[in-house]
C-alpha positions as a Markdown table, in Angstrom:
| # | Residue | x | y | z |
|---|---|---|---|---|
| 1 | Gly | 0.0 | 0.0 | 0.0 |
| 2 | Val | 3.0 | 2.4 | -0.3 |
| 3 | Pro | 3.3 | 4.5 | -3.4 |
| 4 | Leu | 6.2 | 3.5 | -5.6 |
| 5 | Asp | 7.6 | 7.0 | -5.5 |
| 6 | Arg | 8.2 | 6.6 | -1.7 |
| 7 | Leu | 10.3 | 3.5 | -2.3 |
| 8 | Cys | 12.7 | 5.2 | -4.7 |
| 9 | Leu | 16.1 | 6.5 | -3.9 |
| 10 | Glu | 17.9 | 9.5 | -5.4 |
| 11 | Gln | 20.7 | 8.6 | -7.8 |
| 12 | Asp | 23.3 | 10.2 | -5.5 |
| 13 | Gln | 22.0 | 8.1 | -2.5 |
| 14 | Ile | 22.6 | 5.0 | -4.6 |
| 15 | Glu | 26.1 | 6.0 | -5.4 |
| 16 | Lys | 26.9 | 6.9 | -1.8 |
| 17 | Phe | 25.5 | 3.6 | -0.6 |
| 18 | Val | 27.5 | 1.6 | -3.0 |
| 19 | Asn | 30.7 | 3.5 | -2.2 |
| 20 | Asn | 30.2 | 3.5 | 1.6 |
| 21 | His | 28.5 | 0.2 | 2.3 |
| 22 | Arg | 30.0 | -2.4 | -0.1 |
| 23 | Glu | 29.8 | -5.0 | 2.7 |
| 24 | His | 26.0 | -4.9 | 2.3 |
| 25 | Leu | 26.0 | -5.7 | -1.4 |
| 26 | His | 25.2 | -9.3 | -2.3 |
| 27 | Pro | 28.6 | -11.1 | -1.8 |
| 28 | Gln | 28.2 | -14.0 | -4.3 |
| 29 | Gly | 27.9 | -12.0 | -7.5 |
| 30 | His | 24.1 | -11.7 | -7.4 |
| 31 | Ala | 22.2 | -8.5 | -7.6 |
| 32 | Thr | 21.5 | -5.8 | -5.1 |
| 33 | Phe | 18.6 | -3.7 | -6.4 |
| 34 | Phe | 18.1 | 0.1 | -6.0 |
| 35 | Pro | 14.8 | 1.5 | -7.3 |
| 36 | Phe | 14.9 | 5.1 | -8.6 |
| 37 | Lys | 12.8 | 7.5 | -10.7 |
| 38 | Val | 13.7 | 9.8 | -13.5 |
| 39 | Glu | 10.9 | 12.2 | -14.4 |
| 40 | Glu | 7.8 | 9.9 | -14.5 |
| 41 | Asn | 9.7 | 6.7 | -15.3 |
| 42 | Phe | 10.7 | 4.1 | -12.8 |
| 43 | Phe | 14.0 | 2.1 | -13.0 |
| 44 | Val | 16.1 | -0.3 | -11.0 |
| 45 | Ala | 19.8 | -0.1 | -10.7 |
| 46 | Tyr | 21.2 | -3.6 | -10.6 |
| 47 | Val | 24.5 | -3.6 | -8.8 |
| 48 | Phe | 26.7 | -6.8 | -8.6 |
| 49 | Trp | 30.3 | -8.0 | -8.3 |
| 50 | Asn | 31.5 | -9.5 | -11.6 |
| 51 | Asp | 33.9 | -12.5 | -11.8 |
| 52 | Ala | 37.0 | -10.1 | -11.6 |
| 53 | Arg | 35.5 | -8.7 | -8.3 |
| 54 | Trp | 34.7 | -5.3 | -10.0 |
| 55 | Leu | 31.4 | -3.7 | -9.3 |
| 56 | Glu | 29.1 | -3.5 | -12.3 |
| 57 | Val | 25.8 | -1.6 | -12.7 |
| 58 | Asp | 23.0 | -2.3 | -15.1 |
| 59 | Val | 19.8 | -0.2 | -15.3 |
| 60 | Phe | 16.4 | -1.7 | -16.2 |
| 61 | Arg | 13.0 | 0.0 | -16.6 |
| 62 | Leu | 10.5 | -1.4 | -14.2 |
| 63 | Ser | 8.0 | -1.5 | -17.0 |
| 64 | Asp | 10.2 | -3.9 | -19.1 |
| 65 | Gly | 8.4 | -6.9 | -17.7 |
| 66 | Tyr | 11.6 | -8.8 | -16.9 |
| 67 | Val | 11.3 | -11.1 | -13.9 |
| 68 | Trp | 14.3 | -11.9 | -11.8 |
| 69 | Gly | 14.5 | -15.3 | -10.3 |
| 70 | Ala | 14.2 | -15.5 | -6.5 |
| 71 | Val | 16.6 | -18.5 | -6.4 |
| 72 | Tyr | 19.5 | -16.0 | -6.2 |
| 73 | Arg | 17.9 | -14.1 | -3.3 |
| 74 | Pro | 18.5 | -10.6 | -4.6 |
| 75 | Arg | 18.8 | -7.8 | -2.0 |
| 76 | Phe | 16.8 | -4.6 | -2.2 |
| 77 | Val | 17.9 | -1.3 | -0.8 |
| 78 | Leu | 14.9 | 0.9 | 0.1 |
| 79 | Pro | 14.5 | 4.1 | 2.0 |
| 80 | Gln | 13.4 | 3.8 | 5.6 |
| 81 | Leu | 9.8 | 5.0 | 5.8 |
| 82 | Ala | 8.3 | 6.7 | 8.7 |
| 83 | Leu | 5.3 | 4.9 | 10.2 |
């Protein structure tokens, strides 16, 4: 029941999190997801460690209809909402 806008991070918040909290990214090369919005479009930044142990980032539109498998237990980073 929470509007999607309230679950989005600012792009600078995503960058700061990745730079300052790498220990919270998925350790086994699977994704950590960060939702964000540009104008009226919703996206997810897909951050992961590649085989060379470098961070990679892909961006997907939430409207693309792609379904990520739960078998890899992706992590989501969301803003803390006030109750």
